[in-house]
C-alpha positions as a Markdown table, in Angstrom:
| # | Residue | x | y | z |
|---|---|---|---|---|
| 1 | Unk | -35.4 | -45.2 | 12.8 |
| 2 | Unk | -36.8 | -48.2 | 11.0 |
| 3 | Unk | -40.0 | -48.2 | 13.0 |
| 4 | Unk | -40.6 | -44.5 | 12.5 |
| 5 | Unk | -39.8 | -44.7 | 8.8 |
| 6 | Unk | -42.0 | -47.8 | 8.4 |
| 7 | Unk | -45.0 | -46.1 | 10.1 |
| 8 | Unk | -44.5 | -43.0 | 8.0 |
| 9 | Unk | -44.4 | -45.0 | 4.8 |
| 10 | Unk | -47.5 | -47.0 | 5.8 |
| 11 | Unk | -49.5 | -43.8 | 6.6 |
| 12 | Unk | -48.3 | -42.2 | 3.3 |
| 13 | Unk | -50.0 | -45.0 | 1.5 |
| 14 | Unk | -53.3 | -43.9 | 3.0 |
| 15 | Unk | -52.5 | -40.3 | 2.1 |
| 16 | Unk | -52.1 | -41.5 | -1.5 |
| 17 | Unk | -55.5 | -43.3 | -1.4 |
| 18 | Unk | -57.3 | -40.3 | 0.1 |
| 19 | Unk | -55.6 | -38.0 | -2.5 |
| 20 | Unk | -56.9 | -40.3 | -5.3 |
| 21 | Unk | -60.5 | -40.0 | -4.1 |
| 22 | Unk | -60.3 | -36.2 | -3.5 |
| 23 | Unk | -58.6 | -35.6 | -6.9 |
| 24 | Unk | -61.5 | -37.5 | -8.6 |
| 25 | Unk | -63.9 | -35.3 | -6.7 |
| 26 | Unk | -62.2 | -32.2 | -8.1 |
| 27 | Unk | -60.4 | -31.1 | -4.9 |
| 28 | Unk | -56.9 | -30.9 | -6.5 |
| 29 | Unk | -56.0 | -27.4 | -5.2 |
| 30 | Unk | -57.0 | -28.2 | -1.6 |
| 31 | Unk | -54.8 | -31.3 | -1.6 |
| 32 | Unk | -51.8 | -29.3 | -2.8 |
| 33 | Unk | -52.4 | -26.6 | -0.1 |
| 34 | Unk | -52.4 | -29.3 | 2.5 |
| 35 | Unk | -49.1 | -30.7 | 1.1 |
| 36 | Unk | -47.7 | -27.1 | 1.1 |
| 37 | Unk | -48.8 | -26.6 | 4.7 |
| 38 | Unk | -47.2 | -29.8 | 6.0 |
| 39 | Unk | -44.0 | -29.2 | 4.0 |
| 40 | Unk | -43.6 | -25.8 | 5.5 |
| 41 | Unk | -44.4 | -27.2 | 9.0 |
| 42 | Unk | -41.7 | -29.8 | 8.4 |
| 43 | Unk | -39.2 | -27.2 | 7.4 |
| 44 | Unk | -40.0 | -25.0 | 10.4 |
| 45 | Unk | -39.6 | -27.9 | 12.9 |
| 46 | Unk | -36.3 | -28.8 | 11.3 |
| 47 | Unk | -35.0 | -25.2 | 11.4 |
| 48 | Unk | -35.9 | -24.5 | 15.1 |
| 49 | Unk | -33.8 | -27.5 | 16.3 |
| 50 | Unk | -30.2 | -26.3 | 16.5 |
| 51 | Unk | -28.8 | -29.7 | 17.5 |
| 52 | Unk | -30.8 | -31.9 | 15.1 |
| 53 | Unk | -30.2 | -35.6 | 15.2 |
| 54 | Unk | -31.3 | -38.2 | 12.7 |
| 55 | Unk | -33.8 | -39.5 | 15.3 |
| 56 | Unk | -35.4 | -36.0 | 15.6 |
| 57 | Unk | -35.6 | -35.8 | 11.8 |
| 58 | Unk | -37.4 | -39.2 | 11.6 |
| 59 | Unk | -39.9 | -38.3 | 14.4 |
| 60 | Unk | -40.6 | -34.9 | 12.7 |
| 61 | Unk | -41.3 | -36.6 | 9.4 |
| 62 | Unk | -43.6 | -39.1 | 11.1 |
| 63 | Unk | -45.5 | -36.3 | 12.9 |
| 64 | Unk | -46.0 | -34.2 | 9.8 |
| 65 | Unk | -47.2 | -37.3 | 7.9 |
| 66 | Unk | -49.8 | -38.0 | 10.6 |
| 67 | Unk | -50.9 | -34.4 | 10.5 |
| 68 | Unk | -51.2 | -34.6 | 6.7 |
| 69 | Unk | -53.3 | -37.8 | 6.9 |
| 70 | Unk | -55.6 | -36.3 | 9.6 |
| 71 | Unk | -56.3 | -33.2 | 7.5 |
| 72 | Unk | -56.9 | -35.2 | 4.4 |
| 73 | Unk | -59.2 | -37.6 | 6.2 |
| 74 | Unk | -61.2 | -34.6 | 7.5 |
| 75 | Unk | -61.7 | -33.3 | 3.9 |
| 76 | Unk | -62.5 | -36.9 | 2.8 |
| 77 | Unk | -65.3 | -37.1 | 5.4 |
| 78 | Unk | -66.6 | -33.7 | 4.3 |
| 79 | Unk | -66.8 | -34.8 | 0.7 |
| 80 | Unk | -69.4 | -37.4 | 1.5 |
| 81 | Unk | -67.1 | -40.4 | 0.9 |
| 82 | Unk | -67.9 | -43.4 | 3.1 |
| 83 | Unk | -66.0 | -46.7 | 3.4 |
| 84 | Unk | -67.0 | -49.9 | 5.2 |
| 85 | Unk | -64.2 | -52.5 | 5.7 |
| 86 | Unk | -65.4 | -55.8 | 4.4 |
| 87 | Unk | -63.4 | -58.8 | 3.3 |
| 88 | Unk | -65.0 | -60.8 | 0.6 |
| 89 | Unk | -62.3 | -62.6 | -1.5 |
| 90 | Unk | -65.0 | -63.8 | -3.9 |
| 91 | Unk | -66.2 | -60.3 | -4.7 |
| 92 | Unk | -65.8 | -59.6 | -8.5 |
| 93 | Unk | -64.6 | -56.1 | -7.8 |
| 94 | Unk | -61.9 | -57.3 | -5.4 |
| 95 | Unk | -60.7 | -59.9 | -7.9 |
| 96 | Unk | -60.5 | -57.3 | -10.7 |
| 97 | Unk | -58.7 | -54.9 | -8.4 |
| 98 | Unk | -56.1 | -57.6 | -7.5 |
| 99 | Unk | -55.7 | -58.5 | -11.1 |
| 100 | Unk | -55.0 | -54.9 | -12.0 |
| 101 | Unk | -52.9 | -54.2 | -8.9 |
| 102 | Unk | -50.2 | -56.9 | -9.2 |
| 103 | Unk | -48.8 | -55.7 | -12.6 |
| 104 | Unk | -48.5 | -52.1 | -11.3 |
| 105 | Unk | -46.5 | -53.2 | -8.2 |
| 106 | Unk | -44.3 | -55.4 | -10.4 |
| 107 | Unk | -43.7 | -52.6 | -12.9 |
| 108 | Unk | -42.5 | -50.3 | -10.0 |
| 109 | Unk | -40.1 | -53.1 | -8.9 |
| 110 | Unk | -38.7 | -53.4 | -12.4 |
| 111 | Unk | -38.2 | -49.6 | -12.6 |
| 112 | Unk | -36.4 | -49.5 | -9.3 |
| 113 | Unk | -34.2 | -52.4 | -10.4 |
| 114 | Unk | -33.2 | -50.5 | -13.5 |
| 115 | Unk | -32.2 | -47.6 | -11.3 |
| 116 | Unk | -30.0 | -49.8 | -9.2 |
| 117 | Unk | -28.4 | -51.2 | -12.3 |
| 118 | Unk | -27.6 | -47.7 | -13.5 |
| 119 | Unk | -26.0 | -46.9 | -10.2 |
| 120 | Unk | -24.0 | -50.1 | -10.3 |
| 121 | Unk | -22.7 | -49.2 | -13.8 |
| 122 | Unk | -21.8 | -45.7 | -12.7 |
| 123 | Unk | -19.9 | -47.1 | -9.7 |
| 124 | Unk | -17.5 | -48.9 | -12.1 |
| 125 | Unk | -16.7 | -45.7 | -13.9 |
| 126 | Unk | -14.6 | -44.0 | -11.2 |
| 127 | Unk | -14.8 | -42.2 | -7.9 |
| 128 | Unk | -17.7 | -39.8 | -7.6 |
| 129 | Unk | -19.6 | -41.0 | -10.6 |
| 130 | Unk | -22.4 | -42.3 | -8.5 |
| 131 | Unk | -22.7 | -39.0 | -6.6 |
| 132 | Unk | -22.9 | -37.1 | -9.9 |
| 133 | Unk | -25.5 | -39.4 | -11.2 |
| 134 | Unk | -27.5 | -39.0 | -8.0 |
| 135 | Unk | -27.3 | -35.2 | -8.2 |
| 136 | Unk | -28.5 | -35.2 | -11.8 |
| 137 | Unk | -31.4 | -37.5 | -10.9 |
| 138 | Unk | -32.3 | -35.2 | -8.0 |
| 139 | Unk | -32.6 | -32.2 | -10.3 |
| 140 | Unk | -34.8 | -34.1 | -12.7 |
| 141 | Unk | -36.8 | -35.5 | -9.8 |
| 142 | Unk | -37.6 | -32.0 | -8.6 |
| 143 | Unk | -39.1 | -31.2 | -12.0 |
| 144 | Unk | -41.0 | -34.5 | -12.0 |
| 145 | Unk | -42.5 | -34.0 | -8.5 |
| 146 | Unk | -43.2 | -30.3 | -8.9 |
| 147 | Unk | -44.6 | -30.3 | -12.4 |
| 148 | Unk | -45.1 | -33.6 | -14.1 |
| 149 | Unk | -46.6 | -35.6 | -11.3 |
| 150 | Unk | -48.9 | -32.8 | -10.2 |
| 151 | Unk | -50.2 | -32.0 | -13.6 |
| 152 | Unk | -50.7 | -35.7 | -14.4 |
| 153 | Unk | -52.6 | -36.1 | -11.1 |
| 154 | Unk | -54.8 | -33.2 | -12.2 |
| 155 | Unk | -55.5 | -34.7 | -15.6 |
| 156 | Unk | -56.1 | -38.3 | -14.5 |
| 157 | Unk | -59.7 | -37.8 | -13.1 |
| 158 | Unk | -60.6 | -35.8 | -16.2 |
| 159 | Unk | -59.4 | -38.6 | -18.4 |
| 160 | Unk | -61.6 | -41.0 | -16.4 |
| 161 | Unk | -64.6 | -38.7 | -16.9 |
| 162 | Unk | -63.8 | -38.4 | -20.6 |
| 163 | Unk | -63.6 | -42.1 | -21.0 |
| 164 | Unk | -67.0 | -42.6 | -19.4 |
| 165 | Unk | -68.4 | -39.9 | -21.8 |
| 166 | Unk | -66.8 | -41.6 | -24.8 |
| 167 | Unk | -64.5 | -38.6 | -25.3 |
| 168 | Unk | -61.4 | -40.3 | -23.8 |
| 169 | Unk | -59.2 | -40.2 | -26.8 |
| 170 | Unk | -60.1 | -36.5 | -27.5 |
| 171 | Unk | -59.2 | -35.6 | -23.9 |
| 172 | Unk | -56.0 | -37.6 | -24.2 |
| 173 | Unk | -54.9 | -35.9 | -27.3 |
| 174 | Unk | -55.6 | -32.4 | -25.8 |
| 175 | Unk | -53.6 | -33.4 | -22.6 |
| 176 | Unk | -50.7 | -34.8 | -24.7 |
| 177 | Unk | -50.5 | -31.6 | -26.7 |
| 178 | Unk | -50.5 | -29.5 | -23.5 |
| 179 | Unk | -48.0 | -31.7 | -21.6 |
| 180 | Unk | -45.7 | -31.9 | -24.6 |
| 181 | Unk | -45.6 | -28.1 | -25.0 |
| 182 | Unk | -45.0 | -27.6 | -21.3 |
| 183 | Unk | -42.2 | -30.1 | -21.1 |
| 184 | Unk | -40.5 | -28.7 | -24.2 |
| 185 | Unk | -40.7 | -25.3 | -22.5 |
| 186 | Unk | -38.9 | -26.7 | -19.4 |
| 187 | Unk | -36.2 | -28.2 | -21.7 |
| 188 | Unk | -35.6 | -24.7 | -23.2 |
| 189 | Unk | -35.6 | -23.1 | -19.7 |
| 190 | Unk | -33.1 | -25.6 | -18.4 |
| 191 | Unk | -30.8 | -25.1 | -21.4 |
| 192 | Unk | -30.8 | -21.4 | -20.6 |
| 193 | Unk | -30.5 | -21.3 | -16.8 |
| 194 | Unk | -29.9 | -24.9 | -15.8 |
| 195 | Unk | -26.2 | -24.5 | -15.2 |
| 196 | Unk | -26.7 | -21.6 | -12.8 |
| 197 | Unk | -29.4 | -23.5 | -11.0 |
| 198 | Unk | -27.1 | -26.5 | -10.5 |
| 199 | Unk | -24.4 | -24.2 | -9.3 |
| 200 | Unk | -26.7 | -22.5 | -6.8 |
| 201 | Unk | -27.9 | -25.9 | -5.5 |
| 202 | Unk | -24.7 | -27.8 | -5.1 |
| 203 | Unk | -21.5 | -25.7 | -5.7 |
| 204 | Unk | -20.0 | -25.5 | -2.3 |
| 205 | Unk | -17.3 | -27.3 | -0.3 |
| 206 | Unk | -15.7 | -30.0 | -2.4 |
| 207 | Unk | -18.3 | -29.6 | -5.1 |
| 208 | Unk | -16.2 | -27.8 | -7.8 |
| 209 | Unk | -17.3 | -25.9 | -11.0 |
| 210 | Unk | -16.1 | -28.9 | -13.0 |
| 211 | Unk | -18.6 | -31.1 | -11.0 |
| 212 | Unk | -21.3 | -28.5 | -11.8 |
| 213 | Unk | -20.5 | -28.8 | -15.5 |
| 214 | Unk | -20.8 | -32.6 | -15.5 |
| 215 | Unk | -24.0 | -32.6 | -13.4 |
| 216 | Unk | -25.5 | -30.0 | -15.7 |
| 217 | Unk | -24.7 | -32.0 | -18.8 |
| 218 | Unk | -26.1 | -35.2 | -17.3 |
| 219 | Unk | -29.2 | -33.4 | -16.1 |
| 220 | Unk | -29.7 | -31.8 | -19.5 |
| 221 | Unk | -29.5 | -35.2 | -21.2 |
| 222 | Unk | -32.0 | -36.5 | -18.7 |
| 223 | Unk | -34.4 | -33.6 | -19.2 |
| 224 | Unk | -34.6 | -34.3 | -23.0 |
| 225 | Unk | -36.7 | -37.3 | -22.0 |
| 226 | Unk | -39.3 | -35.2 | -20.1 |
| 227 | Unk | -41.7 | -34.7 | -23.1 |
| 228 | Unk | -41.6 | -38.4 | -23.9 |
| 229 | Unk | -42.1 | -39.4 | -20.3 |
| 230 | Unk | -45.0 | -37.1 | -19.9 |
| 231 | Unk | -46.8 | -38.5 | -23.0 |
| 232 | Unk | -46.0 | -42.1 | -22.0 |
| 233 | Unk | -47.4 | -41.6 | -18.5 |
| 234 | Unk | -50.6 | -40.2 | -19.9 |
| 235 | Unk | -50.9 | -43.2 | -22.2 |
| 236 | Unk | -50.2 | -45.5 | -19.3 |
| 237 | Unk | -53.0 | -43.8 | -17.4 |
| 238 | Unk | -55.4 | -44.4 | -20.3 |
| 239 | Unk | -54.5 | -48.1 | -20.2 |
| 240 | Unk | -55.3 | -48.2 | -16.5 |
| 241 | Unk | -58.6 | -46.5 | -17.1 |
| 242 | Unk | -59.5 | -49.3 | -19.6 |
| 243 | Unk | -58.6 | -52.0 | -16.9 |
| 244 | Unk | -55.3 | -52.9 | -18.7 |
| 245 | Unk | -52.3 | -52.8 | -16.4 |
| 246 | Unk | -50.5 | -55.7 | -18.1 |
| 247 | Unk | -49.6 | -53.9 | -21.3 |
| 248 | Unk | -47.7 | -51.1 | -19.4 |
| 249 | Unk | -46.0 | -53.8 | -17.2 |
| 250 | Unk | -44.8 | -55.7 | -20.3 |
| 251 | Unk | -43.6 | -52.5 | -21.8 |
| 252 | Unk | -41.8 | -51.6 | -18.6 |
| 253 | Unk | -40.0 | -55.0 | -18.5 |
| 254 | Unk | -38.9 | -54.7 | -22.1 |
| 255 | Unk | -37.7 | -51.1 | -21.7 |
| 256 | Unk | -35.8 | -51.9 | -18.5 |
| 257 | Unk | -33.9 | -54.6 | -20.3 |
| 258 | Unk | -33.1 | -52.3 | -23.2 |
| 259 | Unk | -32.1 | -49.5 | -20.8 |
| 260 | Unk | -29.6 | -51.7 | -19.0 |
| 261 | Unk | -28.2 | -53.1 | -22.3 |
| 262 | Unk | -27.9 | -49.7 | -24.0 |
| 263 | Unk | -26.4 | -48.1 | -20.9 |
| 264 | Unk | -23.8 | -50.8 | -20.6 |
| 265 | Unk | -22.8 | -50.5 | -24.2 |
| 266 | Unk | -22.6 | -46.7 | -24.3 |
| 267 | Unk | -20.9 | -46.4 | -20.9 |
| 268 | Unk | -18.0 | -48.4 | -22.4 |
| 269 | Unk | -17.4 | -45.6 | -25.0 |
| 270 | Unk | -18.5 | -42.4 | -23.3 |
| 271 | Unk | -18.5 | -43.2 | -19.6 |
| 272 | Unk | -21.1 | -41.7 | -17.3 |
| 273 | Unk | -22.8 | -39.8 | -20.2 |
| 274 | Unk | -23.5 | -43.2 | -21.8 |
| 275 | Unk | -25.5 | -44.3 | -18.7 |
| 276 | Unk | -27.6 | -41.2 | -18.8 |
| 277 | Unk | -28.0 | -41.3 | -22.6 |
| 278 | Unk | -29.0 | -45.0 | -22.5 |
| 279 | Unk | -31.9 | -44.1 | -20.1 |
| 280 | Unk | -33.0 | -41.3 | -22.4 |
| 281 | Unk | -32.9 | -43.5 | -25.5 |
| 282 | Unk | -34.9 | -46.2 | -23.6 |
| 283 | Unk | -37.5 | -43.6 | -22.7 |
| 284 | Unk | -38.1 | -42.7 | -26.4 |
| 285 | Unk | -38.3 | -46.4 | -27.3 |
| 286 | Unk | -40.7 | -46.8 | -24.5 |
| 287 | Unk | -43.0 | -44.2 | -26.0 |
| 288 | Unk | -42.8 | -45.9 | -29.4 |
| 289 | Unk | -43.6 | -49.4 | -28.1 |
| 290 | Unk | -46.4 | -48.3 | -25.8 |
| 291 | Unk | -48.0 | -46.3 | -28.7 |
| 292 | Unk | -47.9 | -49.4 | -30.9 |
| 293 | Unk | -49.5 | -51.4 | -28.1 |
| 294 | Unk | -52.1 | -48.6 | -27.7 |
| 295 | Unk | -53.0 | -48.7 | -31.3 |
| 296 | Unk | -53.3 | -52.4 | -31.4 |
| 297 | Unk | -55.2 | -52.9 | -28.0 |
| 298 | Unk | -57.3 | -49.8 | -27.7 |
| 299 | Unk | -57.7 | -48.8 | -31.4 |
| 300 | Unk | -55.9 | -45.5 | -30.9 |
| 301 | Unk | -56.6 | -42.9 | -33.5 |
| 302 | Unk | -53.1 | -41.7 | -34.5 |
| 303 | Unk | -54.6 | -39.0 | -36.7 |
| 304 | Unk | -56.5 | -37.5 | -33.7 |
| 305 | Unk | -53.3 | -37.5 | -31.6 |
| 306 | Unk | -51.2 | -35.9 | -34.3 |
| 307 | Unk | -53.8 | -33.2 | -34.9 |
């Protein structure tokens, strides 16, 4: 299990690298079609096995990951991209890459740590609280994967081109307006039909209507942070474009500490909802602090963003 999962994760890193190159070359739709094809293939392989074991599942995931990588490598070769492996530790581009790469890795670690702390807080609030928190996170994760991450990946290469053409802030302001409008629409849609969706996904067996209500409320509180998360992610991307990964990392560390502190305090008074609300409040503070850093470090035109 570990070997299969390790290989699949290792190959997925190459898929991510290839996707970054192809997205920059404007092949966004082709990448998503490949992902759709391999996902459908994975589903079919799982459905045709009547006595599926965890080992079969691990092997199928590995096989579909390999197929995904092969197809993407084919499209990469057709795009004209060429790569020659060369190790030169003194190369200035390698040094710059490592300087930018380390804060990104550390910021991801800080984010995962804050999630673990949230889970630990929830585990102290009673039986089933961790499961409810996981269900709510899964609902928000689906929105993030299907909408936010895909649109952000689509916008990122265009932000890079805009930055090279000295129209980066104008492109950023347009993307922020679009993302904010889209995420606010999702908030409204979830308010209208979210409870029915949660019921359809989870309400069976020991999952009661009362559990549906709690998961829906937690998910709705979480989803209030979607607009701010979308704007913050775009601003993070703009920092990355300008070779600054340290500012987003420092912001992530500060917000993770605030997230844990606020969640601990609020959970004392309102239980599980306090854990969720603490994360949402931290996301709003994150946007405020990174905007301040943006204005100071990159001379952000606030008037342009507001307009």
